[in-house]
VOMILUM-33079 format. One record per residue (C-alpha): residue number from 1; residue in three letters; z, y, x. Coordinates in pm, 1 decimal. Each point is the difference from the previous one (the first is absolute). Last residue first. Layout:
% VOMILUM-33079
num = NUM	residu = ala	w = Z	v = Y	u = X
...
***
This chain:
% VOMILUM-33079
num = 367	residu = his	w = -3049.9	v = -2029.0	u = -828.0
num = 366	residu = pro	w = 18.3	v = 330.7	u = 187.7
num = 365	residu = asp	w = 313.2	v = 132.3	u = -178.8
num = 364	residu = gln	w = 48.0	v = 363.5	u = 102.1
num = 363	residu = phe	w = 130.2	v = 139.5	u = 330.9
num = 362	residu = ala	w = -331.2	v = 99.9	u = 160.9
num = 361	residu = pro	w = -110.2	v = 147.4	u = -335.5
num = 360	residu = asn	w = 255.4	v = 281.0	u = 41.6
num = 359	residu = gln	w = 114.7	v = 91.3	u = -351.8
num = 358	residu = val	w = 374.8	v = -7.6	u = 74.2
num = 357	residu = phe	w = -48.7	v = 187.7	u = 326.8
num = 356	residu = val	w = -244.8	v = 262.5	u = -126.4
num = 355	residu = thr	w = 238.5	v = 66.0	u = -289.5
num = 354	residu = asp	w = 264.7	v = 127.7	u = 241.2
num = 353	residu = thr	w = 296.8	v = 139.9	u = -192.6
num = 352	residu = leu	w = 243.2	v = 189.2	u = 225.8
num = 351	residu = thr	w = -76.1	v = 326.7	u = -182.2
num = 350	residu = his	w = 171.0	v = -156.5	u = -303.0
num = 349	residu = leu	w = 333.7	v = 16.4	u = 182.7
num = 348	residu = phe	w = -48.2	v = 376.0	u = 38.6
num = 347	residu = ala	w = -45.9	v = 50.9	u = -373.0
num = 346	residu = leu	w = 311.4	v = -208.3	u = -63.1
num = 345	residu = leu	w = 201.0	v = 230.4	u = 225.8
num = 344	residu = asp	w = -138.7	v = 302.9	u = -180.8
num = 343	residu = ala	w = 97.5	v = -144.7	u = -338.1
num = 342	residu = lys	w = 349.9	v = -75.6	u = 128.2
num = 341	residu = gln	w = 31.1	v = 359.0	u = 117.2
num = 340	residu = ser	w = -120.1	v = 133.7	u = -337.0
num = 339	residu = pro	w = 256.0	v = -216.9	u = -181.6
num = 338	residu = ala	w = 280.3	v = 141.6	u = 219.6
num = 337	residu = leu	w = 145.0	v = -220.0	u = 271.1
num = 336	residu = ser	w = 370.4	v = -76.6	u = -32.9
num = 335	residu = leu	w = 9.8	v = -211.2	u = 317.1
num = 334	residu = gly	w = 260.0	v = -235.4	u = -142.4
num = 333	residu = gly	w = 337.8	v = 96.6	u = -143.3
num = 332	residu = thr	w = 200.7	v = -257.9	u = 189.9
num = 331	residu = thr	w = -235.6	v = -254.7	u = 156.1
num = 330	residu = tyr	w = -136.3	v = 287.5	u = 206.4
num = 329	residu = lys	w = 24.4	v = -144.8	u = 349.3
num = 328	residu = met	w = -262.3	v = -272.0	u = -33.0
num = 327	residu = phe	w = -90.2	v = 63.5	u = 365.9
num = 326	residu = pro	w = 322.6	v = -172.3	u = 99.3
num = 325	residu = asp	w = -133.7	v = -319.4	u = -161.0
num = 324	residu = ile	w = 220.7	v = -165.2	u = -258.5
num = 323	residu = thr	w = 162.8	v = -310.1	u = 149.2
num = 322	residu = ser	w = 322.4	v = -16.2	u = -204.4
num = 321	residu = ser	w = -161.7	v = 139.8	u = -313.8
num = 320	residu = ala	w = -82.1	v = 331.0	u = -170.1
num = 319	residu = val	w = -276.8	v = 6.0	u = -259.5
num = 318	residu = gly	w = -295.0	v = 238.6	u = 19.5
num = 317	residu = gly	w = 17.9	v = 372.3	u = 68.5
num = 316	residu = ser	w = -145.4	v = 120.7	u = -329.8
num = 315	residu = asn	w = -297.7	v = 156.0	u = 178.0
num = 314	residu = tyr	w = -58.6	v = -325.5	u = 183.6
num = 313	residu = his	w = -26.4	v = -198.2	u = -321.7
num = 312	residu = glu	w = -186.9	v = 287.6	u = -165.9
num = 311	residu = val	w = -271.0	v = -20.9	u = 262.3
num = 310	residu = val	w = -37.3	v = -373.1	u = -58.1
num = 309	residu = glu	w = -7.9	v = 37.0	u = -377.7
num = 308	residu = glu	w = -272.8	v = 264.9	u = 27.6
num = 307	residu = leu	w = -190.9	v = -232.5	u = 230.0
num = 306	residu = thr	w = -25.3	v = -241.8	u = -290.5
num = 305	residu = gln	w = 87.6	v = -359.6	u = -85.4
num = 304	residu = phe	w = 334.2	v = -25.0	u = 175.5
num = 303	residu = arg	w = 171.4	v = -339.5	u = 27.3
num = 302	residu = gly	w = -262.8	v = -158.2	u = 223.7
num = 301	residu = asp	w = 258.4	v = -217.8	u = 173.3
num = 300	residu = his	w = -55.5	v = 127.4	u = 353.6
num = 299	residu = met	w = -50.4	v = 353.5	u = -128.2
num = 298	residu = tyr	w = -294.0	v = 125.9	u = -208.9
num = 297	residu = pro	w = -243.0	v = -123.4	u = -263.9
num = 296	residu = ala	w = -242.9	v = 155.3	u = 69.8
num = 295	residu = ser	w = -219.6	v = 23.3	u = 311.5
num = 294	residu = leu	w = -277.5	v = 240.8	u = -96.1
num = 293	residu = ala	w = 202.1	v = 322.3	u = 26.9
num = 292	residu = val	w = 149.8	v = -137.4	u = 322.1
num = 291	residu = asn	w = -341.1	v = 4.8	u = 165.6
num = 290	residu = arg	w = 176.9	v = 63.3	u = 330.8
num = 289	residu = leu	w = 372.6	v = 22.7	u = -64.4
num = 288	residu = thr	w = 69.7	v = -284.1	u = 242.0
num = 287	residu = pro	w = 271.0	v = -245.2	u = -92.6
num = 286	residu = thr	w = 343.4	v = 24.4	u = 165.8
num = 285	residu = arg	w = 135.5	v = -350.2	u = 57.5
num = 284	residu = phe	w = 299.9	v = -101.0	u = -207.3
num = 283	residu = leu	w = 377.2	v = 32.6	u = 45.2
num = 282	residu = gly	w = 227.4	v = -123.0	u = -280.0
num = 281	residu = ser	w = 230.5	v = -188.1	u = 234.1
num = 280	residu = asp	w = -77.8	v = 76.8	u = 365.0
num = 279	residu = leu	w = 361.4	v = 80.9	u = 92.1
num = 278	residu = pro	w = 97.3	v = -340.1	u = -140.0
num = 277	residu = ser	w = -186.9	v = -152.4	u = 296.1
num = 276	residu = gly	w = -175.4	v = -332.7	u = -50.5
num = 275	residu = thr	w = -308.9	v = 141.8	u = 167.4
num = 274	residu = val	w = -265.8	v = -135.5	u = -234.9
num = 273	residu = ser	w = 179.5	v = -10.3	u = -336.8
num = 272	residu = ala	w = 171.1	v = 323.4	u = 107.6
num = 271	residu = arg	w = -336.2	v = 178.5	u = -12.0
num = 270	residu = gly	w = -3.5	v = -20.0	u = -379.0
num = 269	residu = pro	w = 317.1	v = -134.3	u = -162.0
num = 268	residu = asp	w = -181.2	v = -59.3	u = -330.6
num = 267	residu = ala	w = 182.8	v = -75.5	u = -324.2
num = 266	residu = glu	w = 345.1	v = 12.2	u = 159.7
num = 265	residu = phe	w = -63.3	v = 344.5	u = 147.5
num = 264	residu = ser	w = 252.3	v = 248.4	u = -137.4
num = 263	residu = pro	w = -1.6	v = 363.7	u = -120.7
num = 262	residu = asp	w = -378.4	v = -1.6	u = -47.8
num = 261	residu = leu	w = -305.4	v = 216.7	u = 76.9
num = 260	residu = gly	w = 145.7	v = 234.8	u = 257.0
num = 259	residu = asn	w = -264.9	v = 9.6	u = 269.3
num = 258	residu = asn	w = 144.3	v = -273.4	u = 219.5
num = 257	residu = his	w = -225.6	v = 28.9	u = 302.5
num = 256	residu = phe	w = -207.8	v = -211.0	u = 236.2
num = 255	residu = leu	w = -245.2	v = 130.1	u = 260.9
num = 254	residu = his	w = -380.1	v = 33.8	u = 19.2
num = 253	residu = asp	w = 50.4	v = 379.9	u = 17.5
num = 252	residu = thr	w = -251.8	v = 48.1	u = -278.3
num = 251	residu = phe	w = -248.3	v = 275.4	u = -79.6
num = 250	residu = gln	w = -250.8	v = -148.3	u = 250.0
num = 249	residu = leu	w = -149.1	v = 329.6	u = 119.7
num = 248	residu = gly	w = 105.1	v = -81.5	u = 358.3
num = 247	residu = ala	w = 319.2	v = 182.7	u = -83.8
num = 246	residu = glu	w = -40.0	v = 104.5	u = -365.8
num = 245	residu = gly	w = 356.6	v = -80.5	u = -94.3
num = 244	residu = his	w = 79.3	v = -239.5	u = -282.9
num = 243	residu = cys	w = 356.4	v = -93.5	u = 91.5
num = 242	residu = his	w = 139.4	v = 336.4	u = 111.3
num = 241	residu = phe	w = -287.7	v = 195.9	u = -152.4
num = 240	residu = cys	w = 106.3	v = -30.4	u = -362.2
num = 239	residu = asp	w = 297.4	v = 241.6	u = -10.8
num = 238	residu = gly	w = -149.3	v = 171.2	u = -307.4
num = 237	residu = gly	w = 90.3	v = 350.6	u = 108.6
num = 236	residu = phe	w = 247.2	v = 271.6	u = -100.4
num = 235	residu = gln	w = 40.8	v = 70.3	u = 374.5
num = 234	residu = gly	w = 346.8	v = -136.4	u = 78.3
num = 233	residu = gly	w = 101.4	v = 14.9	u = 364.1
num = 232	residu = pro	w = 370.0	v = -1.6	u = -81.9
num = 231	residu = val	w = 31.3	v = -74.5	u = -373.4
num = 230	residu = glu	w = 165.5	v = 247.7	u = -240.1
num = 229	residu = glu	w = -159.9	v = 334.9	u = 80.6
num = 228	residu = pro	w = -307.6	v = -179.9	u = 135.5
num = 227	residu = asp	w = -51.5	v = -158.9	u = -344.9
num = 226	residu = gly	w = -108.4	v = -358.5	u = 56.8
num = 225	residu = gly	w = -297.8	v = -195.2	u = 121.6
num = 224	residu = glu	w = -160.5	v = 25.6	u = 340.6
num = 223	residu = arg	w = -362.2	v = 114.6	u = 1.1
num = 222	residu = leu	w = -318.3	v = -190.3	u = 83.9
num = 221	residu = phe	w = -83.6	v = -131.7	u = -348.9
num = 220	residu = met	w = 69.9	v = 342.5	u = -151.3
num = 219	residu = gln	w = -248.4	v = 148.1	u = 246.8
num = 218	residu = tyr	w = -256.8	v = -255.8	u = -113.1
num = 217	residu = gly	w = 80.0	v = 75.4	u = -363.2
num = 216	residu = ser	w = -60.8	v = 369.0	u = 63.3
num = 215	residu = tyr	w = -332.5	v = -93.2	u = 158.9
num = 214	residu = glu	w = -99.2	v = -210.3	u = -299.7
num = 213	residu = ser	w = 102.4	v = 272.9	u = -245.7
num = 212	residu = asp	w = -187.6	v = 272.6	u = 189.7
num = 211	residu = thr	w = -306.6	v = -223.0	u = 12.4
num = 210	residu = leu	w = -79.6	v = -175.8	u = 324.9
num = 209	residu = asp	w = -309.4	v = 100.9	u = 192.0
num = 208	residu = thr	w = -290.0	v = -204.0	u = 139.8
num = 207	residu = glu	w = -161.2	v = -121.5	u = 323.3
num = 206	residu = gly	w = 256.6	v = 126.0	u = 249.5
num = 205	residu = arg	w = 84.1	v = -347.2	u = 131.9
num = 204	residu = arg	w = 351.1	v = 21.7	u = -145.8
num = 203	residu = trp	w = -154.3	v = 100.8	u = -330.4
num = 202	residu = arg	w = -233.8	v = -300.8	u = 11.0
num = 201	residu = asp	w = 298.8	v = -224.5	u = 65.1
num = 200	residu = phe	w = 192.1	v = 157.2	u = -290.2
num = 199	residu = lys	w = -299.8	v = -48.2	u = -228.8
num = 198	residu = ser	w = 7.3	v = -367.4	u = 92.4
num = 197	residu = asp	w = -235.0	v = -139.2	u = 262.4
num = 196	residu = ala	w = 219.6	v = -195.1	u = 240.0
num = 195	residu = ser	w = 53.7	v = -347.5	u = -145.4
num = 194	residu = ile	w = -52.8	v = -289.3	u = 239.9
num = 193	residu = met	w = -68.1	v = -357.5	u = -106.7
num = 192	residu = thr	w = -138.4	v = -108.2	u = 340.0
num = 191	residu = arg	w = 332.6	v = -163.9	u = 92.0
num = 190	residu = val	w = -27.3	v = -211.2	u = -318.2
num = 189	residu = phe	w = -323.7	v = -156.9	u = 123.9
num = 188	residu = gln	w = 142.3	v = -100.2	u = 337.8
num = 187	residu = ala	w = 309.7	v = -140.1	u = -170.5
num = 186	residu = ile	w = -220.0	v = -213.5	u = -226.1
num = 185	residu = ala	w = -175.0	v = -143.3	u = 306.7
num = 184	residu = met	w = 324.0	v = -72.0	u = 186.2
num = 183	residu = val	w = 155.1	v = -178.0	u = -298.0
num = 182	residu = val	w = -302.3	v = -225.9	u = -43.0
num = 181	residu = leu	w = -0.1	v = -66.3	u = 375.2
num = 180	residu = asp	w = 367.3	v = -97.3	u = 2.1
num = 179	residu = glu	w = -36.8	v = -230.8	u = -299.4
num = 178	residu = ser	w = -280.6	v = -184.3	u = 172.2
num = 177	residu = ile	w = -376.0	v = -41.2	u = -33.3
num = 176	residu = glu	w = -186.4	v = -211.3	u = 254.8
num = 175	residu = thr	w = -345.0	v = 159.6	u = 26.2
num = 174	residu = thr	w = 104.7	v = 171.8	u = 320.4
num = 173	residu = gly	w = -99.0	v = 314.6	u = 186.0
num = 172	residu = phe	w = 234.9	v = 236.3	u = -181.5
num = 171	residu = ala	w = -205.2	v = 228.9	u = -224.0
num = 170	residu = asp	w = -345.4	v = -159.0	u = 14.4
num = 169	residu = phe	w = 153.3	v = -347.8	u = 6.5
num = 168	residu = phe	w = 223.2	v = 87.0	u = -293.1
num = 167	residu = arg	w = -310.5	v = 115.4	u = -186.6
num = 166	residu = glu	w = -172.3	v = -329.4	u = 72.8
num = 165	residu = pro	w = 294.4	v = -199.5	u = -133.8
num = 164	residu = tyr	w = 19.9	v = 232.7	u = -304.3
num = 163	residu = arg	w = -355.6	v = -41.6	u = -121.5
num = 162	residu = thr	w = 30.8	v = 255.3	u = -285.9
num = 161	residu = asp	w = -317.5	v = -141.9	u = -155.4
num = 160	residu = thr	w = 204.8	v = -287.5	u = -131.2
num = 159	residu = gly	w = 83.8	v = -335.3	u = 155.0
num = 158	residu = asp	w = 347.6	v = 88.1	u = 122.6
num = 157	residu = ala	w = 176.9	v = -312.8	u = 125.2
num = 156	residu = gln	w = 184.2	v = 195.7	u = 270.4
num = 155	residu = leu	w = 102.0	v = 265.4	u = -253.6
num = 154	residu = lys	w = 156.3	v = -251.4	u = -234.5
num = 153	residu = ala	w = 165.5	v = -185.4	u = 288.2
num = 152	residu = val	w = 157.1	v = 324.3	u = 123.4
num = 151	residu = ala	w = 156.7	v = 63.3	u = -340.1
num = 150	residu = glu	w = 127.5	v = -358.3	u = -15.5
num = 149	residu = pro	w = 160.7	v = 27.7	u = 344.2
num = 148	residu = trp	w = 147.0	v = 339.9	u = -99.2
num = 147	residu = pro	w = 187.0	v = -129.1	u = -302.1
num = 146	residu = leu	w = -127.6	v = 166.7	u = -318.8
num = 145	residu = asn	w = 234.1	v = 178.8	u = -239.0
num = 144	residu = met	w = -197.0	v = 326.1	u = -34.5
num = 143	residu = glu	w = 302.1	v = 206.7	u = -103.3
num = 142	residu = ser	w = 334.5	v = -120.9	u = -130.3
num = 141	residu = pro	w = -13.1	v = -322.4	u = 202.3
num = 140	residu = his	w = -85.7	v = 188.3	u = 324.2
num = 139	residu = pro	w = -258.5	v = -205.1	u = 189.6
num = 138	residu = val	w = -268.6	v = 274.2	u = 4.2
num = 137	residu = pro	w = 236.9	v = 299.3	u = -22.4
num = 136	residu = asp	w = 179.7	v = -38.8	u = 337.9
num = 135	residu = arg	w = -255.4	v = -8.8	u = 284.3
num = 134	residu = ile	w = -123.5	v = 353.2	u = -68.8
num = 133	residu = gln	w = 340.0	v = 144.1	u = 91.9
num = 132	residu = asp	w = 8.0	v = -179.9	u = 334.1
num = 131	residu = glu	w = -343.4	v = 131.9	u = 89.5
num = 130	residu = leu	w = 108.7	v = 351.6	u = -94.5
num = 129	residu = ser	w = 294.4	v = -26.3	u = 234.8
num = 128	residu = pro	w = 379.7	v = 9.8	u = -13.1
num = 127	residu = ser	w = 35.3	v = -177.9	u = -334.7
num = 126	residu = arg	w = 337.9	v = 22.9	u = -175.3
num = 125	residu = gly	w = -29.2	v = 374.3	u = -49.1
num = 124	residu = asp	w = 193.1	v = -3.6	u = -329.1
num = 123	residu = trp	w = -275.5	v = 161.5	u = -207.4
num = 122	residu = phe	w = -261.8	v = -211.3	u = 174.4
num = 121	residu = phe	w = -123.6	v = 83.1	u = 349.5
num = 120	residu = ser	w = 119.0	v = 148.2	u = 327.2
num = 119	residu = ser	w = -137.4	v = 244.9	u = 257.5
num = 118	residu = ala	w = -276.7	v = 154.0	u = -209.8
num = 117	residu = trp	w = -285.3	v = 188.3	u = 167.0
num = 116	residu = gly	w = -273.7	v = -255.0	u = -70.8
num = 115	residu = leu	w = 137.4	v = -9.0	u = -352.4
num = 114	residu = asn	w = -193.2	v = 316.4	u = -87.4
num = 113	residu = ile	w = -7.3	v = -104.7	u = -366.7
num = 112	residu = leu	w = 82.1	v = -327.9	u = -168.0
num = 111	residu = ala	w = 223.2	v = 113.0	u = -286.2
num = 110	residu = met	w = 320.4	v = -197.9	u = -54.0
num = 109	residu = ala	w = 19.7	v = -264.2	u = -272.9
num = 108	residu = asn	w = 301.9	v = 71.3	u = -223.0
num = 107	residu = arg	w = 296.6	v = -226.4	u = 57.2
num = 106	residu = thr	w = 147.1	v = -302.7	u = -179.8
num = 105	residu = gly	w = -310.0	v = -213.2	u = -42.5
num = 104	residu = val	w = -109.5	v = -175.9	u = -316.8
num = 103	residu = ala	w = -85.4	v = -370.3	u = -6.9
num = 102	residu = gly	w = -300.7	v = -79.6	u = -215.6
num = 101	residu = thr	w = -108.8	v = -278.2	u = 233.7
num = 100	residu = val	w = -280.5	v = 209.6	u = 150.7
num = 99	residu = gly	w = 236.4	v = 289.0	u = 73.6
num = 98	residu = thr	w = 97.1	v = 296.6	u = -218.8
num = 97	residu = ser	w = 60.9	v = 337.5	u = 166.4
num = 96	residu = tyr	w = 297.4	v = 213.7	u = -95.3
num = 95	residu = gln	w = -0.2	v = 351.9	u = -144.7
num = 94	residu = ala	w = -368.4	v = -38.0	u = -77.6
num = 93	residu = pro	w = -237.3	v = 262.9	u = 140.4
num = 92	residu = asp	w = -32.4	v = -209.3	u = 318.8
num = 91	residu = ala	w = -85.4	v = 161.8	u = 335.6
num = 90	residu = phe	w = -327.3	v = 56.4	u = 184.1
num = 89	residu = asn	w = 22.0	v = 372.0	u = -72.6
num = 88	residu = val	w = -14.3	v = -52.8	u = -376.7
num = 87	residu = glu	w = -380.6	v = -12.5	u = -29.6
num = 86	residu = pro	w = -26.1	v = -234.5	u = 297.1
num = 85	residu = leu	w = 217.2	v = -278.5	u = -147.4
num = 84	residu = his	w = 260.1	v = -166.7	u = 219.3
num = 83	residu = cys	w = 144.6	v = -282.0	u = -212.0
num = 82	residu = ser	w = -332.5	v = -175.3	u = -64.6
num = 81	residu = gly	w = -135.7	v = 130.5	u = 330.3
num = 80	residu = cys	w = 194.5	v = -260.5	u = 195.1
num = 79	residu = ser	w = -192.5	v = -256.0	u = -202.0
num = 78	residu = met	w = 76.4	v = -186.9	u = -319.7
num = 77	residu = ser	w = -181.7	v = -245.5	u = -227.4
num = 76	residu = asn	w = -92.1	v = -291.5	u = 225.7
num = 75	residu = asp	w = 274.2	v = -216.2	u = -154.3
num = 74	residu = glu	w = 234.3	v = -24.5	u = 299.2
num = 73	residu = ser	w = -103.4	v = 327.4	u = 160.6
num = 72	residu = leu	w = -197.3	v = 62.9	u = 320.4
num = 71	residu = arg	w = -309.1	v = -99.8	u = -194.0
num = 70	residu = thr	w = 17.2	v = 342.0	u = -166.1
num = 69	residu = glu	w = -149.0	v = 169.3	u = 308.8
num = 68	residu = trp	w = 25.8	v = 381.3	u = -25.2
num = 67	residu = phe	w = 200.6	v = 47.2	u = 320.1
num = 66	residu = leu	w = -197.8	v = -287.6	u = 151.2
num = 65	residu = leu	w = -333.5	v = 174.7	u = -42.1
num = 64	residu = arg	w = 145.0	v = 323.8	u = 139.2
num = 63	residu = gly	w = 147.6	v = -186.9	u = 294.6
num = 62	residu = leu	w = -336.2	v = -154.9	u = 83.4
num = 61	residu = glu	w = -162.7	v = 342.0	u = 10.9
num = 60	residu = val	w = 286.3	v = 133.7	u = 212.5
num = 59	residu = gly	w = -25.7	v = -292.5	u = 241.3
num = 58	residu = glu	w = -378.4	v = 31.0	u = 35.1
num = 57	residu = val	w = 14.8	v = 372.4	u = 69.3
num = 56	residu = thr	w = 277.0	v = -58.2	u = 251.1
num = 55	residu = leu	w = 355.8	v = 131.3	u = 12.7
num = 54	residu = pro	w = 220.4	v = -140.0	u = 274.0
num = 53	residu = asn	w = 245.8	v = -276.5	u = -92.6
num = 52	residu = asp	w = 175.6	v = -119.7	u = 317.3
num = 51	residu = ala	w = 48.6	v = 352.9	u = 133.7
num = 50	residu = pro	w = 170.8	v = 105.4	u = -321.6
num = 49	residu = ile	w = -129.9	v = 334.4	u = -132.2
num = 48	residu = asp	w = 237.4	v = 296.1	u = 34.0
num = 47	residu = met	w = -190.9	v = 274.4	u = -181.8
num = 46	residu = pro	w = -18.1	v = 335.1	u = 174.3
num = 45	residu = pro	w = 177.7	v = 285.3	u = -182.1
num = 44	residu = phe	w = -168.1	v = 179.0	u = -292.5
num = 43	residu = phe	w = -66.1	v = 376.1	u = 22.8
num = 42	residu = pro	w = -376.4	v = -50.5	u = -40.6
num = 41	residu = pro	w = -95.6	v = -346.0	u = -126.3
num = 40	residu = ile	w = -17.3	v = -302.4	u = 234.7
num = 39	residu = glu	w = -349.2	v = -152.6	u = -22.2
num = 38	residu = leu	w = -3.5	v = -373.7	u = 65.8
num = 37	residu = ala	w = -315.7	v = -104.7	u = 183.1
num = 36	residu = tyr	w = 12.0	v = -376.3	u = -52.9
num = 35	residu = pro	w = -91.0	v = -192.5	u = 314.5
num = 34	residu = thr	w = -287.6	v = -243.9	u = -63.9
num = 33	residu = pro	w = 87.0	v = -362.3	u = 60.9
num = 32	residu = glu	w = -184.4	v = -189.0	u = 273.5
num = 31	residu = trp	w = -50.9	v = -371.3	u = -42.4
num = 30	residu = val	w = -37.2	v = -320.7	u = 191.5
num = 29	residu = pro	w = 41.9	v = -357.5	u = -108.8
num = 28	residu = ala	w = 130.7	v = -218.1	u = 282.4
num = 27	residu = glu	w = -251.8	v = -220.5	u = 178.0
num = 26	residu = gly	w = 88.3	v = 90.5	u = 357.9
num = 25	residu = cys	w = 356.8	v = 39.5	u = -109.9
num = 24	residu = asp	w = 28.5	v = -371.4	u = -66.7
num = 23	residu = cys	w = 334.4	v = 24.4	u = -168.6
num = 22	residu = gly	w = 329.0	v = -164.1	u = 99.9
num = 21	residu = ser	w = 163.0	v = 321.5	u = 101.0
num = 20	residu = leu	w = -143.7	v = 317.8	u = -150.3
num = 19	residu = ser	w = 328.8	v = 116.0	u = -146.8
num = 18	residu = trp	w = 7.3	v = 313.0	u = -214.5
num = 17	residu = gly	w = 214.4	v = 289.5	u = 118.7
num = 16	residu = leu	w = -195.1	v = 266.4	u = -186.6
num = 15	residu = ala	w = -110.1	v = 166.8	u = 323.7
num = 14	residu = val	w = -87.3	v = -342.3	u = 145.9
num = 13	residu = ala	w = -221.0	v = -77.6	u = -297.3
num = 12	residu = trp	w = -169.9	v = 338.1	u = 30.0
num = 11	residu = leu	w = -68.0	v = -49.7	u = 371.4
num = 10	residu = val	w = -136.9	v = -352.4	u = -57.0
num = 9	residu = trp	w = -233.8	v = 107.7	u = -281.0
num = 8	residu = thr	w = -128.5	v = 298.8	u = 196.6
num = 7	residu = thr	w = -78.9	v = -219.5	u = 302.6
num = 6	residu = his	w = -190.1	v = -251.6	u = -216.6
num = 5	residu = ser	w = -228.4	v = 272.9	u = -128.3
num = 4	residu = arg	w = -74.0	v = 24.9	u = -369.5
num = 3	residu = arg	w = -153.5	v = -209.0	u = -275.9
num = 2	residu = lys	w = 40.3	v = 142.8	u = -350.0
num = 1	residu = met	w = 31.4	v = -233.7	u = -297.4
***
């Protein structure tokens, strides 16, 4: 356990809003966390890190342990990483994840990638912050099924080499573990899970070239769909950039869209289950296309097993409905891309694969 200056401990506690009343501050434990030097990749925007949960080396290390900690589940068999596997872009290759009780979810587990830039979480956006999102799976009856007080008690009683009380002191200045501190540590770790070394990234940095097919697919990605003789502004393109634009190199607009999957929404109302607005029926959050080739199955319900199916869905125009997104403007006739154009588009999507990210030892199970 590190011993640090009393002044540093008090300033950090005040910054986090912790109360010092009732303590003998002359004898208070002291500590000094090490600021984590987060490297923002070229062309990425700054990351908005909450002022009450700054990144520290100790916090990130603790968060990684907790992300892979199976004792956060009812039967000690499941961790966050159980449904967010590195080799599949920290997502789940199953259509729906199975919890510790055998209960099966109703949506595909989203990939955990570049979430430090996200503005809402879950497919329906019900959580406004990463910390809020992390709070949900531990007690959820279809996931880890462990009430937070019991989860905290397990960690507090830790008698293994992990030494959780000491690690919480190093990260937060207290050996008293709480739900909030567990959530904060995992959020710190997840914010370091940055992908920015795909072939496309290296091309943008001038370090490599795209093949003719990959570059043609990139241009297809950026162009409006439709025959210009029939559709004003049509460019014979894939019409992908509206929702998956490369602004900030995130390949998502972080917004909600009905992308033409179903004619009605009784099975899953999507965003409407959060807002209560019928206008949000069938709308789901736009996932990033980064590492999309590794992230099958696709869509909120995992209905498509291959990228080829996904491309063909958009090429066909999708299914019209009352809340279909205006960008899905080819529900009659579709985009009518030729086989060679679809192949080029797929080639471009594969340039977004970042094997360095999924193999990064800093994100793997440390237990």
